[in-house]
N, C-alpha and C positions, 0 to 999 in steps of 0.2 A: 417857276419857283426861284429861278436865278441860282446864285451860288449857295444860298442857304439850304436849298433842297438837296445839294450834293455834299453837305458838310460831313455827314456821317462817314462817307468814304474817306475823307481826309483825317477824321478824328480817330478812327479805329482801324488799324491796318487789317487787311484780310488775312486771317490766320486759320490754319487747320484747328479744329476743335481739340483742345487738350484734355477734355473730358466729355464723355457721351451723355445724352439725356438720361439713359438708363442708369448711369453712375451717380447722377445728381439726386435721383429719387430717394434712395435711402438716406442721403445726407439731410434732405429736407424733412423726411419723415422723422428722423431723429430730432431735428430742431423743433418740429411741431410737438412731438410726444414728450421729449425729455426736458426741453427748455421752456416752451410756451405753455402747453397744457398743464405740465407739472407745476408751473408757478401759480396758475390761476385756479386750479382745482386740487383739493377742495378748500384751500385756506381762505379764498376770498368770499366764500358763501357765508353771509351773515346769518348765523343760526339764532341770534338773539332778536334782531329787529326785522330781518328779511332783506332781500336785495343782496348787494355785494359790497364788501368793504374795500374800497379802492383808495387806499391812502398808505402806500408803502414807499419807503425811502430807497436810496441808491443800492443798498445791500438787500433789499427786499424786506426790511424791518417794518413791522406794523407801527404806525405813528399815531394811532388813536382814532376815535370816532370823528367823522367828517361829514359834511353835507353830501347828499346823493343827487347827482345831476342826471336828467333824463338821457342826455347824449350817451354817457358811458354806461349807465344802468341798462339801457336798451341794447347797447353794443354787446354787452356781456350775455344778455338773453340770446341775441343773434348768434354769438360765438358758440355757445353750448348747443343750441339747436342745429347749427350748421355742422358742427362736429358729429352730432348724432346722425344727421341725414347723410353725411358723407362717409360714415362708417369708421370714424376715428375714436378711439377710446371705447369704454364700455357704454353701449347705446343706452341702457336703462339709466346709468348714472348721469350721462350727459343730458338726457331728457329731464331727469329730476332736477339737475342744476338749472336748466332753462326754465322749467316750471316754477322753480323757487323764485327766480327773478321776475317772471311773468306775474306772479301773484302780487309781488311788491309794486310793480307798475300799476296794476289794476286796483289794488286796495289802498295804496298810499300816494301814488303820483297822478292818478286819474282825477280830474275835476268832476265830481258827480253833479254839480249844478250846471256848468256851462259846457262840459265836454272838453276833450283835449287833455294834454298832460302839463302839469306844472313844470317849469324849467328846473327847479330843484326843491328838495325838502331837507329837513334835518336828518340826522343819522337814523332816528327812529321812525321817520315818516310822519311825525305828528304835527308839524307846522312847516310853512314855507314863507320865505321872505322874497321869493321870486316867482309869483303866481302867474305872470303874464305868459302869453302863448307866443312861441317863436317857431317858425317852420323848420329851422335847422334841427331843433330838438324833436319836433313832431315827426319829421321825416324818419328819424331813427326809430321812433316808436312803431311806425308803420313797417319799417324794415324788419324789426324784431318780431312783431306779431305775425307778419307774413311767413317768415322763415320758421317760426315755431309751429304755425299751423301746418306747414308742409311736412315738417319733421315728425310731428306728433299725430297728424291726421285728425286733429280735433276740430270739429265743425264750429264749436262755440268760439274758439280762438279766431277762426276765419271770419266768423260773424263780427267779432270785435274789430278785426282789421278792416272789414268792409264798412262798418259804422264810422271808423276813423277816416277812411277815404271819402265817405259821403260828407263828413264834416269839413274836410279840406275843400270839397267841391262847393259847399254852401258858403263858407266863410273866407276862404283864402284864394281860391282860383281867380285869376285875372282874365275875365272873358274878353276884355278889350285888347290888351297887349300880349296876352299869353304868359304862361308861367304863374307864379304865385307871389302875392304880397306876403311879407315875411314876419312882421312884428305886430302884435295885437294886445289890447288889454285882456284881463282875465276873462271877460265876457265876450271876447272876440270882436269887440268894436275897435275901429282903427285908433291907433295912438296918434297924437298930434305931430305934425311936421316939426322937425328939430329935436324930437326926443330920440335919444340913442337907445337902440335895442340891446338885447343880450349879446349880440355878435359885434357890438361896438360901432355900429353905423346908424345913420339916420333911419327912422322908421319908413321913410319914403324911398329907400334904396333896395334894389334887388341884388343879390350876390350870385356870382358864378358858383361859388363854393356851396351855397345852400341848394341851388338847382342841380348841382352835380350829385348831391346826396338824395335829392328828390328823384333823380333819374334812377339811382340804384334801388331805392325803396319801391319805386313804381315798377321796376323790372321784376322784383320779387313778388310784389302784390299781384301783378298781372299773371305771373306764373301760378300763383296760388289760387286766384279767383277766376281767371279767364273772362272777366267782365269786359264787354266791348268798350265801355267808357274808360276803363283803365288803360286799354290799348290806345285809345285816342289820346289820353293824357301822356302816355309813354311816347308816342310819336311826336307830340308837341315838345316834350322835354329833349328828345333826340335832336330836333331842329334847333332848339335853343343852345344845346351844348356843342353842336357841330357848326353853328353859324353865328348866332347872336353874340356869344361870348368870345368868339375867336377874332382877334385883331389880325386881319389878313395881310395888312401892310407890314406887320411886325413878325408874325409867325408864332405868336403866343396868345394865350387867353388873358383877359383882364378880369378883375373880380367885381368891380362896383358899377352899378347901372342905375339910371333913373327908371321910373316905372315903365316908360315906353321903350326901354332897352337902349337909350342913348348912353354911350359909355362915359363914365366919370374918370378922366385920365389925370387926376391929381392925387397926391398923397398915396394911400394904399391902393388906389386904382391904377397907378402908373408903374407897376412892377409885375414881374413874372414870378409865379410860384411853380417851380419845376415839378414838384410832386403832384400838384393838382393837374397840370397839363398832361403829365404821364398817366395819372389815374384816369383822366377823362378819356384817353384813347381806349383803354381796355373796357371801361364801363360802357362806352358807346358800342363796342363790339358785342358785349353781352346783351345790351338792350336791343340791338338789332336782331340778335338771335332769338330773343324772347318774343319780339314783335313779328318775327318771321319776315323781315325785309332784308334785301341784299346789303352786304357790308362793302362790296367793291366800290361803290361811288364815293366812299369816305376815305379810301386808301391814300389818295393824294394829300388830303388834309392831315391824316395821321403821320405820313412821312415828314411833312413840313413841320408839324408840331414837335415830333420827336427830334428832328434835326436842330430846331431852335434850342431845346433843352440840352442837347449835346454840345452845341456851340458855346453856350454861356454858362451852363450849370454842371457839366461833367468834369469830374476830377480825373484827368488822364493819368495822373501819377499813382494814386492809391485805389482808384475806382470809386463808384458811388456818385451821388448827385448832391450838390449844395442846396441850401434851403430856398433862397430867392435872390433876385437881382433886378435892377432898373431895366426897363426895356432897352434892348439892343446894346447892352453894356455887360461887362463881366459880372459874375455873381458878387453880391455884397454881403449876403447872409451866409458867411463861411462856417456853417456847422452842418453836420449830417444828421438829420432827424431820422428816428426809427421808422416813421410812417412813410417818409419820402423814399427810403431805400426799399421798403416793402412794396410800394406801388410801382417803383421803377422795375423791380424784378418781374412783376406780372406784365407790365407794359412791354418790356423788351422781349419777353418770351411770346407774348401775343403777336407782336410784329414779326417775329421770326416764323411763327406758324403761318401767318397770313401771306408772307412774302417769300419765305425761304432764303432771305438775304442773310448771309453769315455775319454781316456787321452787327445785326441785332443779337445774335447768339454771343458774339464777343462782348457786347455790353452786358448782357445777362451774366455771362460767366465771370467777368471781372467784378461786377457788383456783388454777386453771390460770394466771391472770394473775400471781398471787403467785409460783407456782413458776417460771414463765419469767423473772420479773424478779429473784427473790431466792434461790430454793432451788437453781436450776441454776447451776453454775459454768461459764460458757461459755468461760472462758479456760483453766483447767487441766483441765477435764473432770469428769464425774460431778456429783453433787448434794452441796451442803454437808450435813454431818451434822446441823447445827443452825443455826437462824437466830434471833437474839435480837430483843426488841421494837424495837430500833433498826435492825433489818434487816441486821445484820452476820452474815455466815456464818462458821462455824468448824468445826473437828473434822477427824479423819482421813477420807480418802476411802475407805480400805479398812482393815479390821482384823478381829479374830476375830468381831465381831458385825456388820460392815458389808460386804455384798457387793452384787451387782447385781440381787438378786432382787425387792425391793419395787418399786423404780422401773422396772426393766425389765419386770416383769410388769404394772405399772399401765399403761405405755404400750401394751403389746400388747392388754390387755383393753379399754382405752378406745378404741383404734383400731377394734377389732372392733365395739364398741358403737356408735361414731359412724357407722361404715359401714352399720350396720343401721337408723339413724334417717333419716327423710326430712328433707331440708333444709327449714328454715322461713324 
């Protein structure tokens, strides 16, 4: 690995823990209960049209009706279902909130003619201007349906998830090169080369980002279904996310690929996204656990990847990670996004659990201190979308791309990890 693999030792001094795992648990439970769940429930449940009203400004103020996108509508179904299954909040209310969103997905966002979910619909779910199918959005639908099936025990929901998985298999799975083609017409026919999909790239491009979320959705679907083919696809996605997308000569993942997984290293493909690299670590650990394969062979990769994000993306002054940067250069996207900090917390704590290396605890502790002091808006609720280098928070609390999934999930994952650690 060279000097990069040792960078964590240089970046974060070995310190005795100033707070124990047991002491962090109530802090995170408070953030989950009083800051996150209290913001999203019940006010974002759209009792008029169904689904969730995700259009709230910096102070949490409602900004009026807005289109509903499959990504965040599904993420909210997942959040409430996961809260119910994990035992947070009133179980009956959380399941009702998840079922409320599930009905909107199936009644208003599901394409009854061709199958799959529209990318977005209007607030009432009566029309769509973006009817094409994109696997980034479809993956979150599978994630939501799988989690809701596990939380509710409903076999009809599991059947819907299985039908969606089967659709992926027939229409999107790439049996030649592995992974999934990503952007399709409404009837699942391929869109022409040169057409930009809803993720802003050519229809002939595969994204690390999309396959990262397919990894998490397939992990949940396999847990819910135990289908052998789902495990096969999960193992395939583990290989992609631990190998194909990782630039071994750099130490970071890149995002854009040709259909045969040849990397596209220009433009958006020539930079590191620290949040995705860190998220990839713990999602691979979770996927390996679901597939019941050893995680030890991946530890060297995880150390290397984490060290890269530390070298170029870590803010040693205030804690937390910047957004992005060119390969092997200091960060250029000097903002701290809510989702990046959420994924960094889970990743650092996962690495600490796997290795016992106190350096990862130090990163976790300092990032959590930053989040508590600057990313969380304790006054208006939820987390600031972005925090600048001067520590000023800004941005909508809810919109087409911002829901309660990243930070809500991070709190639940971290609490579970912390409870599994012995206090030191």
